[in-house]
C-alpha positions as CSV (number, residue, x, y, z in Angstrom):
1,M,117.2,114.6,170.4
2,K,118.1,112.2,167.2
3,V,121.6,112.6,168.6
4,I,121.0,111.2,171.8
5,V,119.0,108.3,170.5
6,L,122.2,107.3,168.0
7,V,124.5,107.3,171.1
8,G,122.3,105.1,172.3
9,V,121.9,102.7,170.0
10,L,125.6,102.7,169.3
11,V,126.6,102.1,173.2
12,T,124.0,99.2,173.4
13,L,125.0,97.4,170.1
14,A,128.9,97.9,171.4
15,C,128.4,96.6,175.1
16,K,127.3,92.9,175.0
17,D,126.6,91.3,178.0
18,P,129.2,88.5,178.9
19,F,126.6,85.5,178.3
20,D,125.9,87.1,174.8
21,Y,129.0,85.7,173.6
22,G,129.0,81.9,171.8
23,Y,129.2,79.8,169.0
24,N,130.1,81.9,165.8
25,D,130.8,84.5,168.0
26,P,133.9,86.7,165.8
27,D,135.0,87.9,169.8
28,Y,136.1,84.5,169.9
29,P,139.3,83.3,168.7
30,D,139.4,80.3,165.7
31,P,139.5,76.6,167.4
32,P,143.2,74.8,167.3
33,G,144.1,71.8,164.9
34,P,142.3,69.3,165.0
35,P,143.4,65.9,167.7
36,V,145.3,63.4,166.8
37,T,144.4,59.5,167.2
38,L,147.0,57.5,169.2
39,Y,145.7,54.1,170.1
40,P,144.8,52.0,168.1
41,R,147.5,53.1,165.7
42,E,146.7,53.6,161.8
43,G,146.1,50.7,160.4
44,Q,146.7,48.6,163.5
45,Q,145.9,45.1,163.4
46,L,144.8,44.1,167.2
47,S,146.0,40.7,168.3
48,Y,143.0,37.4,168.0
49,A,143.7,37.5,171.7
50,Y,142.4,41.0,172.1
51,P,139.3,41.7,174.3
52,E,136.2,43.3,172.8
53,T,137.0,46.3,175.0
54,I,139.4,48.8,173.2
55,E,140.6,52.1,174.8
56,L,140.8,54.6,171.8
57,T,143.1,57.5,172.8
58,W,143.9,60.8,171.1
59,T,145.9,63.9,171.8
60,E,144.0,66.3,174.0
61,V,143.8,69.8,172.4
62,T,144.2,73.1,174.4
63,G,140.9,74.7,175.5
64,A,139.0,71.9,174.5
65,E,135.9,71.3,177.0
66,S,134.8,67.9,175.4
67,Y,135.4,65.8,172.1
68,D,133.2,64.3,169.4
69,L,134.0,60.4,168.5
70,C,132.8,58.7,165.6
71,V,133.6,55.2,165.0
72,S,132.5,53.4,161.8
73,L,132.5,50.1,159.9
74,D,133.1,52.0,156.7
75,S,135.3,54.4,155.5
76,A,132.0,56.8,154.5
77,M,131.6,57.1,158.0
78,T,127.7,55.9,157.5
79,R,128.0,52.3,159.2
80,I,128.1,54.0,163.0
81,C,128.7,51.9,165.6
82,A,129.8,54.2,168.5
83,D,128.9,57.8,168.5
84,A,130.0,60.0,171.5
85,R,129.0,63.5,171.5
86,S,130.5,66.1,174.3
87,H,132.8,63.4,175.8
88,L,135.0,64.6,178.6
89,D,138.4,63.0,178.2
90,S,140.9,62.2,175.4
91,T,139.8,58.6,175.9
92,Y,137.1,56.5,174.9
93,T,136.1,53.0,175.8
94,F,135.1,51.4,172.4
95,V,133.0,47.5,172.7
96,A,134.3,46.8,169.2
97,R,131.9,43.8,168.7
98,A,132.2,43.3,165.1
99,V,135.8,41.9,163.2
100,G,136.8,44.1,160.2
101,W,138.2,47.0,159.6
102,H,137.2,50.0,161.6
103,Y,137.1,53.7,160.9
104,W,137.0,56.4,163.4
105,H,137.8,60.3,164.0
106,V,137.7,62.6,166.6
107,R,137.2,66.6,166.8
108,A,137.5,69.1,170.1
109,K,134.8,71.2,171.1
110,S,134.8,74.5,173.0
111,R,132.0,77.2,173.7
112,Y,135.2,79.6,173.5
113,W,135.7,79.0,170.3
114,N,134.1,81.3,167.1
115,R,132.8,78.5,165.4
116,G,132.6,76.0,168.7
117,Y,134.5,73.0,167.2
118,T,137.7,72.0,165.3
119,E,137.8,70.3,162.2
120,W,137.4,66.8,162.3
121,C,140.9,64.5,162.3
122,P,141.8,62.4,159.5
123,V,139.8,59.0,159.9
124,A,142.1,56.2,161.5
125,T,141.8,52.7,161.1
126,F,142.3,49.4,162.8
127,L,141.7,45.7,162.1
128,K,139.8,43.4,164.6
129,P,140.7,40.0,162.8
130,R,138.3,37.0,163.3
131,P,139.5,34.7,165.9
């Protein structure tokens, strides 16, 4: 009787319902490397005539379902001026109302990666000068 119960427990533990998979699942692959920021280019000074609307772009990550993006007015990423979670595209239209340096980074997300998301890419900068 003990053998039957033990076999039943082992079979139950070994068989997973497909809906039981998710973040932190060791059966899923590690996430790939983070996206790479494309525009504005690192350290780019936008022109004085540039409109407030800036289209931030980055490389697509294979297998990504969405992206998290954060734009800040300081390098420590504490003065947040845009925070987009689960954004579906590799572009984000940002309204830059403040002048000065802006700092931004992005990461990719997928429920099919064991951690659920890539590392954040290195923080990129751009300058919106005073008119």
